[in-house]
C-alpha positions in Angstrom: 46.7 -9.9 -4.1 44.5 -10.1 -1.1 43.8 -6.4 -1.2 42.9 -6.7 -4.9 40.6 -9.6 -4.1 38.9 -7.8 -1.3 38.3 -4.7 -3.5 37.0 -6.9 -6.3 34.5 -8.6 -4.0 33.5 -5.2 -2.5 32.8 -3.9 -6.0 30.6 -6.9 -6.8 28.6 -6.3 -3.7 28.2 -2.6 -4.5 27.0 -3.6 -8.0 24.6 -6.1 -6.6 23.2 -3.5 -4.2 22.8 -1.0 -7.0 21.0 -3.6 -9.1 18.7 -4.5 -6.2 17.9 -0.9 -5.5 16.7 -0.5 -9.1 14.4 -3.6 -9.0 11.5 -1.9 -7.3 7.9 -2.8 -6.5 6.0 -0.8 -9.1 2.5 -1.5 -7.9 -1.1 -0.5 -8.3 -3.8 -0.8 -5.7 -6.2 -3.0 -7.7 -9.6 -2.0 -6.6 -12.2 -4.7 -5.8 -15.2 -4.7 -8.1 -18.6 -6.2 -8.5 -17.3 -8.4 -11.3 -14.5 -10.8 -12.1 -11.3 -9.7 -13.7 -10.8 -10.4 -17.4 -7.6 -10.1 -19.5 -8.6 -6.6 -20.8 -8.6 -5.4 -17.2 -5.1 -6.6 -16.6 -3.8 -5.2 -19.9 -4.1 -1.6 -18.5 -1.9 -2.7 -15.6 0.7 -4.2 -17.9 0.6 -1.1 -20.1 1.5 1.0 -17.0 4.7 -1.0 -16.6 3.5 -2.2 -13.2 5.0 -5.4 -11.9 2.9 -5.7 -8.7 -0.7 -5.3 -7.6 -2.3 -5.0 -4.2 -5.6 -6.9 -4.0 -7.9 -6.0 -1.2 -10.6 -8.2 0.3 -12.8 -6.3 2.8 -14.2 -6.9 6.2 -16.9 -4.6 7.5 -17.6 -3.2 10.9 -21.0 -1.5 11.6 -19.7 1.3 13.8 -16.6 2.6 15.6 -17.5 0.6 18.8 -18.5 -2.6 17.2 -16.6 -5.8 18.0 -17.6 -7.9 14.9 -15.8 -8.0 11.6 -18.1 -9.3 8.9 -16.4 -10.7 5.8 -16.7 -13.1 2.8 -20.4 -12.5 2.7 -22.8 -13.1 -0.2 -23.8 -9.4 0.2 -20.3 -8.2 -0.6 -19.0 -7.4 -4.1 -17.4 -10.3 -5.8 -13.9 -8.8 -5.7 -14.1 -8.3 -1.9 -14.7 -12.0 -1.2 -12.5 -15.0 -0.9 -13.7 -16.4 -4.2 -13.2 -13.1 -6.0 -9.8 -12.5 -4.5 -8.6 -16.0 -5.7 -9.8 -15.2 -9.2 -8.0 -11.8 -9.2 -4.8 -13.3 -8.0 -4.9 -16.1 -10.5 -5.2 -13.9 -13.5 -2.6 -11.4 -12.2 -0.2 -14.3 -11.7 -0.9 -15.6 -15.2 0.3 -12.2 -16.4 3.4 -12.4 -14.3 2.2 -9.6 -12.0 3.2 -10.2 -8.4 0.6 -9.7 -5.7 0.3 -8.2 -2.2 -2.8 -9.5 -0.5 -4.0 -6.7 1.7 -7.2 -7.4 3.7 -8.8 -4.1 4.9 -11.5 -3.0 7.3 -14.3 -0.6 6.3 -16.3 1.0 9.1 -19.8 2.1 8.1 -20.0 5.8 7.3 -16.3 6.0 6.4 -15.1 6.3 10.0 -11.3 6.3 10.1 -10.0 2.8 11.0 -7.2 4.3 13.1 -9.7 5.4 15.7 -11.2 1.9 16.2 -11.0 1.4 20.0 -12.9 -0.8 22.5 -14.0 0.4 25.9 -13.8 -2.9 27.8 -11.5 -5.9 28.0 -14.4 -8.1 27.0 -15.0 -6.1 23.8 -11.3 -6.1 22.9 -11.3 -9.9 23.1 -14.4 -10.2 20.9 -12.8 -7.8 18.3 -9.6 -9.8 18.4 -11.4 -13.1 17.9 -13.3 -11.8 14.8 -10.3 -9.9 13.4 -8.2 -13.1 13.7 -10.8 -15.1 11.8 -10.7 -12.4 9.1 -6.9 -12.3 8.8 -6.2 -16.0 9.1 -8.8 -16.7 6.4 -6.8 -14.5 4.0 -3.4 -15.7 5.3 -4.6 -19.1 4.1 -5.5 -17.6 0.7 -2.0 -16.0 0.6 -0.4 -19.3 1.3 -2.4 -21.4 -1.3 -2.0 -18.8 -4.0 1.6 -18.1 -3.2 1.4 -14.3 -3.2 4.6 -12.4 -2.7 3.5 -10.2 0.3 0.7 -10.5 2.9 -0.4 -7.3 4.7 -1.7 -8.0 8.2 -3.7 -4.8 8.7 -4.2 -1.3 7.5 -4.2 1.9 9.5 -5.4 0.5 12.8 -3.4 2.7 15.1 -5.5 2.5 18.3 -6.0 -1.2 17.9 -2.2 -1.7 17.6 -1.4 0.8 20.4 -3.8 -0.8 22.9 -3.2 -4.5 22.1 0.5 -4.9 21.1 0.7 -8.4 22.5 -2.2 -9.5 20.4 -0.6 -8.3 17.2 2.7 -10.1 18.0 0.9 -13.3 18.7 -1.2 -12.8 15.5 2.1 -12.5 13.5 3.3 -15.8 15.0 0.1 -17.5 14.0 0.3 -16.1 10.4 3.9 -17.3 10.1 2.8 -20.8 10.7 0.5 -20.6 7.7 2.1 -18.3 5.2 5.8 -18.4 4.4 6.2 -15.3 2.3 6.9 -11.7 3.1 4.8 -9.8 5.7 4.1 -6.1 6.3 1.5 -3.9 8.0 0.1 -0.7 6.3 0.7 2.0 8.9 -0.7 5.5 8.4 1.9 8.1 7.6 2.0 9.5 11.1 1.7 6.0 12.8 4.7 4.0 11.6 7.3 5.3 14.2 5.0 4.0 17.0 4.2 0.6 15.5 5.8 -1.9 17.9 6.3 -5.0 15.8 8.4 -4.1 12.8 11.1 -6.5 13.9 8.7 -9.4 13.3 7.8 -8.3 9.7 9.8 -8.0 6.5 8.9 -4.5 5.4 8.1 -1.2 7.2 4.7 -0.5 5.4 3.6 3.1 5.2 0.5 4.6 3.6 2.5 7.6 2.4 0.1 10.5 2.7 2.6 12.9 4.2 1.8 16.7 4.0 4.3 18.4 1.7 3.1 21.8 0.6 0.3 24.3 1.3 0.7 25.7 -2.2 -2.3 25.5 -4.5 -0.3 24.0 -7.3 3.2 23.2 -6.0 6.2 22.7 -8.3 8.2 19.5 -8.4 11.1 21.3 -6.7 8.7 22.6 -3.9 7.4 19.1 -3.4 10.8 17.5 -3.2 11.8 20.1 -0.7 8.7 19.2 1.3 9.8 15.5 1.3 13.2 16.0 2.9 12.2 16.0 6.6 10.0 12.9 6.1 12.4 11.1 3.9 15.4 11.6 6.2 13.3 10.3 9.1 12.3 7.2 7.1 15.9 6.5 6.1 17.0 6.6 9.7 14.1 4.4 10.8 14.7 1.9 8.1 18.3 1.6 9.2 17.4 1.2 12.8 14.9 -1.5 12.1 17.1 -3.1 9.4 13.9 -3.3 7.2 13.2 -1.8 3.8 10.4 0.8 3.6 7.4 -0.1 1.4 4.7 2.4 0.5 1.7 0.1 0.9 -0.3 3.1 -0.6 0.8 6.3 -2.3 -1.0 8.8 -4.5 -2.5 12.2 -5.0 -5.8 13.6 -6.0 -5.9 15.6 -9.2 -7.0 18.8 -7.5 -5.8 22.1 -6.0 -3.8 21.8 -2.7 -3.3 18.1 -3.4 -0.2 17.9 -1.2 -1.5 19.9 1.7 -3.6 17.0 3.2 -3.1 14.2 0.8 -5.2 11.8 2.9 -8.4 13.6 2.2 -11.1 11.3 0.6 -14.0 13.7 1.0 -16.1 14.7 -2.0 -15.0 18.3 -2.0 -15.4 20.8 -4.8 -11.7 21.7 -5.1 -10.8 22.6 -8.7 -9.5 19.8 -10.9 -5.7 20.3 -11.1 -4.0 17.7 -13.3 -0.6 19.4 -13.2 -0.6 19.2 -9.4 -1.2 15.4 -9.5 1.6 15.0 -12.1 4.1 17.0 -10.1 3.3 15.2 -6.8 3.5 11.8 -8.5 6.8 12.6 -10.2 8.3 14.0 -7.0 7.6 11.0 -4.9 8.8 8.4 -7.4 12.0 10.4 -8.2 12.7 11.0 -4.5 12.3 7.4 -3.3 12.8 4.9 -6.1 16.5 5.4 -6.3 17.1 4.7 -2.6 18.5 1.3 -1.6 16.5 1.2 1.6 13.2 1.7 -0.3 11.3 -1.3 -1.7 8.7 0.5 -3.9 5.0 1.1 -3.6 1.4 0.8 -4.8 -0.4 3.6 -6.5 -3.8 4.5 -4.9 -5.9 3.6 -6.8 -6.5 1.6 -10.0 -10.0 0.5 -11.1 -10.4 -2.6 -13.2 -12.5 -0.9 -15.9 -9.8 1.3 -17.1 -11.7 3.0 -20.0 -14.5 4.2 -17.6 -12.2 5.4 -14.8 -10.8 8.7 -13.9 -10.6 11.2 -16.7 -9.6 14.9 -17.0 -12.7 16.1 -15.2 -12.2 13.9 -12.2 -10.5 15.3 -9.0 -10.2 11.9 -7.2 -7.1 9.8 -6.6 -6.9 7.5 -9.6 -4.4 8.6 -12.2 -6.3 6.7 -14.9 -6.9 8.6 -18.1 -5.1 11.6 -16.8 -1.6 13.0 -17.5 -0.3 11.4 -14.3 -0.9 8.0 -15.8 1.8 8.6 -18.4 4.1 10.0 -15.7 3.8 6.8 -13.8 4.2 4.7 -16.9 7.5 6.4 -17.8 8.9 6.3 -14.3 7.8 2.7 -13.7 9.6 1.7 -16.9 12.7 3.5 -15.7 12.7 1.7 -12.4 11.4 -1.7 -13.5 
C-alpha cells in the first residue's frame, strides 16, 4: 500500500512537471514607439498566440566612455519613457498579456553595450550612480504595475565583469522594491561568466548563438548546430537550479542568418524568408519541450503591425513574413 501510494504521488509530480514544461513564456519584444499603444496594436500580439511581451524603456549614453545614463527625457520617444511604459503595460495587462519590463541602454552610434567600461574608479562610481537611478526608477514602475518579470540589465558584460559587488548590491536594493521575478539579459557568450544568477529567478540569455555557416540551412542542420549550446545550457541550468529564459531570440530573413545571428548592420544580404522560417522553427522545437526552459521573447515586434516587416525586408521582425505564421502555430502548440 505504501509502495502504491508513493508511485501514485510520483506519477502526479511527473504529470505536474510535464504540465509546467508546456506552459511556456511565448513572448514578443514589443518595440517602443513615438506613439501610445491602442487596441489594434495589441490585437496582432494576441493573433500571434503570444502570452507575454517585453517592454523596453531606454536610457542613453553619449559614448563608450561616458558615465551618465540619460533617461525619461522629453526628447525621447513616448514608448521609451516612464509615462509611455506605464501606458503600454496597462493595455497589455487589460488583454491578459503578461509583461517583462526590460530597461535597456543605447550608446550613441550603436556601440555594443557589452564593451561599456570605465577607466577610473571615480568614473565607475559615477556610472553606477546614474545606472542605479535608471534601474530603480523602472523597478518602481515594475512594482506599481505588477509586471511578472523585471530585467535588471541587458548585455553589459564588461560592467558586470568589473563591478560584480555593485550588481549584487543592486539586486538587493531592487528586491526591496519589486517582489516579482528577476532576470538579467546576458549575451549568448556571456551567461556562463555572469556571477549573480543565484540571486535571480531566471538565467536570461539573448540567444544569438552561431549555428550554421550555410547560406540557407535546413531545420535538421540548425537543430544539429544547437546541440552543443543546448547541452551546455541544460547543465548550467541544473547547476544553478534556475530555468533558462531567452530574453531575446530571433533571426533575420536573409542569407546566412544563422552564421552570426547577432548582426544588426544594414547589409545587402539577399532576403531569405525560408532561412528565417527554418531557424525560428528549429529554436522553438528544440527548446520549448524542455522542462528546464522557461520560454522566450521574439526579437522584434513593432506596434504598427500592418506597416512592419514584409517579404522584401531582411531585418529581424517576422511580421508579415512566413515566419510569423510559424511562430503563431508553435506558440499555439506550447501555450
